[in-house]
ROVEXDO-647755 format. One record per residue (C-alpha): residue in three letters; x, y, z. Coordinates in steps of 0.5 Angstrom, whole numbers, plus 500, padded with zeros to 3 digits. Example, Ala and Ser with C-alpha at 12.3 -4.5 7.8 and 13.67 -1.06 7.14 Angstrom:
2
ALA525491516
SER527498514
% end
This chain:
325
MET540479850
SER544473849
ARG542466852
HIS549466857
LEU547473860
GLU540471861
ARG542464864
LEU546468869
LEU541473871
ASN536467872
ILE541464877
ASP542470880
GLY535470881
LEU535463884
LEU540465889
ARG536471892
SER530467892
GLY531464899
GLY531457898
ARG536451898
GLN539452891
THR543446889
ALA547445882
THR541439880
ARG535444882
MET538450878
ALA539445872
GLU532442872
GLU529449873
LEU533452867
GLY533446863
VAL541445862
SER546440865
GLU549441872
ARG556442869
THR553448865
ILE551451872
ARG557449875
ASN561453869
ASP556459870
LEU557459878
ASN565459876
PHE564464871
LEU560469876
ARG566468881
ASP572469877
ARG569474872
TYR565478876
HIS567477883
ALA561474886
PRO561472893
ILE558465892
GLU559460897
TRP556453898
SER554449904
LYS550443906
GLN545446909
ARG544452905
GLY547450898
PHE549455894
TYR548462896
TYR551469896
THR555471902
ASP554479901
PRO546480899
GLU548487897
TRP552484891
ARG549486884
LEU551483878
PRO553488873
THR549487867
ILE549494864
MET554493858
LEU558500857
SER564501852
LYS570504854
GLY568511852
GLU561511855
LEU565509862
PHE570515861
ALA564520860
LEU561517867
THR567518870
LEU568525868
GLY560526870
ALA562524877
ARG568529877
MET563535874
LEU558533880
GLU564534885
THR564541883
CYS557542883
ALA552543888
GLY549536887
SER555533889
THR551529894
TYR551524889
ALA558524887
PRO560518892
GLU554514889
LEU556515882
ARG563514883
SER561507887
ALA557505881
ILE562507876
ALA567503880
ARG563497879
LEU562498872
SER569498871
GLU570491873
ARG568489865
LEU574493863
PRO581490863
GLU585493869
GLU590497865
SER584500861
TRP581503867
VAL587505870
ASP588509864
LEU581512864
GLN582514871
GLN589518870
LEU586521864
ALA580524867
GLU584526873
GLU590529870
ARG588532863
ILE581534864
LEU580539870
PHE574542873
ARG573548877
GLY567550880
GLY568557883
ALA567558891
GLU564552894
ILE558552899
ASP557547905
LEU551543903
ASP548538908
PRO546532905
GLU541530910
VAL537537908
TRP538536901
HIS535529901
GLY530531906
LEU527536900
GLU528531895
ASP523526899
ALA518532901
CYS518534893
ARG516527891
THR511525897
ARG508533897
LYS509534904
THR510540908
VAL517542911
GLN518546917
MET525549916
VAL530554920
TYR532559914
TYR538564914
THR537570911
ALA544573909
SER541580907
ARG538581914
ASP543576917
ALA538573921
LEU534566922
SER527565921
GLU522559922
ARG517558917
GLN513552913
PHE514551906
ASP511547901
PRO517544896
TYR515544889
VAL522543885
LEU529543886
HIS533547882
ILE541548881
TYR543554878
ARG550555875
GLY552548878
THR554551885
ASN547555887
PRO542550890
TYR535552890
VAL528550893
ILE522553889
GLY515552892
TYR510556897
CYS512559903
HIS506559908
GLN509566911
ARG509570905
GLN503566902
GLU507566895
ILE512562891
ARG519563894
TRP526561892
PHE530559898
ARG538557898
VAL538550900
ASP545551903
ARG542556908
ILE537552911
LYS540550918
GLN534545920
LEU529541916
ARG523537918
VAL519533914
LEU512534916
GLU506529916
ALA502534913
THR501534905
PHE500539900
VAL497540893
PRO501544889
ASP498551886
PRO495548879
THR497555876
PHE505554877
ASP509551872
ALA516550873
ARG519551866
ASP514558865
HIS516560872
LEU524559870
GLU524562863
LEU522569865
ILE527569871
PHE534573870
GLN540569874
HIS536566880
GLU531572882
ALA524571882
GLY518575884
GLY515581881
VAL511582874
PRO515581868
LEU518587865
PRO521589858
VAL529591859
SER533594854
ILE541595855
TRP546598851
PHE553595850
ASP559598847
ALA563595841
ARG568593846
THR563589851
ALA559587845
PRO563580843
TYR562578850
ILE554579850
ARG553576843
GLU557569845
ARG552567850
ARG544566850
TRP543570857
HIS535569857
PRO530565853
THR526572851
GLN532576849
GLU533580842
ILE539583840
GLN539589835
GLU546590832
HIS549598831
PRO553600825
ASP559602830
GLY559595833
SER555596839
LEU549592841
THR542593845
LEU540587848
SER532587850
MET529581854
VAL523580859
VAL525578866
ARG522578873
GLY526581878
LEU531587877
ASN536586883
ASP540580880
LEU540584873
LYS543590876
ARG549587879
TRP550583872
VAL550590869
LEU554593874
GLY559588872
TYR560591865
GLY562597868
ARG562603863
GLY561598857
ALA553598859
ILE548603860
VAL541601862
GLN535604857
SER529601860
PRO525600865
PRO526606869
GLU526602875
LEU532599873
VAL535605871
GLN534608878
LEU537602881
VAL544602877
LYS544610878
SER543609886
GLU548604886
VAL553608882
ASP552614887
ARG553610893
MET560607890
HIS562614888
GLN561616895
HIS566610897
TYR571612892
GLY570619891
GLY573622897
SER580622900
GLN582615903
PRO583614910
% end
């Protein structure tokens, strides 16, 4: 750290200390001349727009106690990366943080010439675009309440909407961890008192949330990383099952280009097709994923998944197989 920066930080600390700060007193405290202190105060005003005023009664002081000295040195490239990060957050379920990040970036941008900052903003807004798909209605108060409950290990009381039953229910829940899946699906994972097991709840489906005074001790056998590793998409629950799915040669390239699961293995076939094998918990999301590839995918195992897909196809055939009204 340079001596000048160190001195500016010390002056900032003195101005926030609450005592009457004069140039003479600060000069004695820091071992420099009064002229140096006055030059530093002018530098803070001119370069960082510090709201510093002087009065006979108070000496030098901040008119806005919330103002902060931007002490982080960022390159133009680093600031651009943060700008893109804020835009990405706006497309994600974590967008409750986007305003705070944009505010922080605006303060950091004061270290760049205005023309350079305008160029960065224009590039981020006009040349690099982000789309997050379907938007959700995420209540910031619910999200931040769950953050606090996770941090302090407090039980919450919530009113939850279950889409599959189109019904509301009230339950107590011990939130262990928040998880954002694919950027637009926010979940809270923890122990449900009603079901007496680890459950997932969509945060945007929590209609009311109250953090209780009661604290909880997390299940010592629960490990978030291990829990998430065996889940396909976002479905939890059930015992781990080995899954095997065959994909034809036209569909195979779309399977090869991504890693779908930490346990996956791919067996290539001479005709260009492949078989994807993995061990997962929960089969309903896997069923929907397989159906998305239509006739290009065939489930080989387990029998439970084969039956789920077959039943769904049979019901679809009933919808589309007969004459249309």
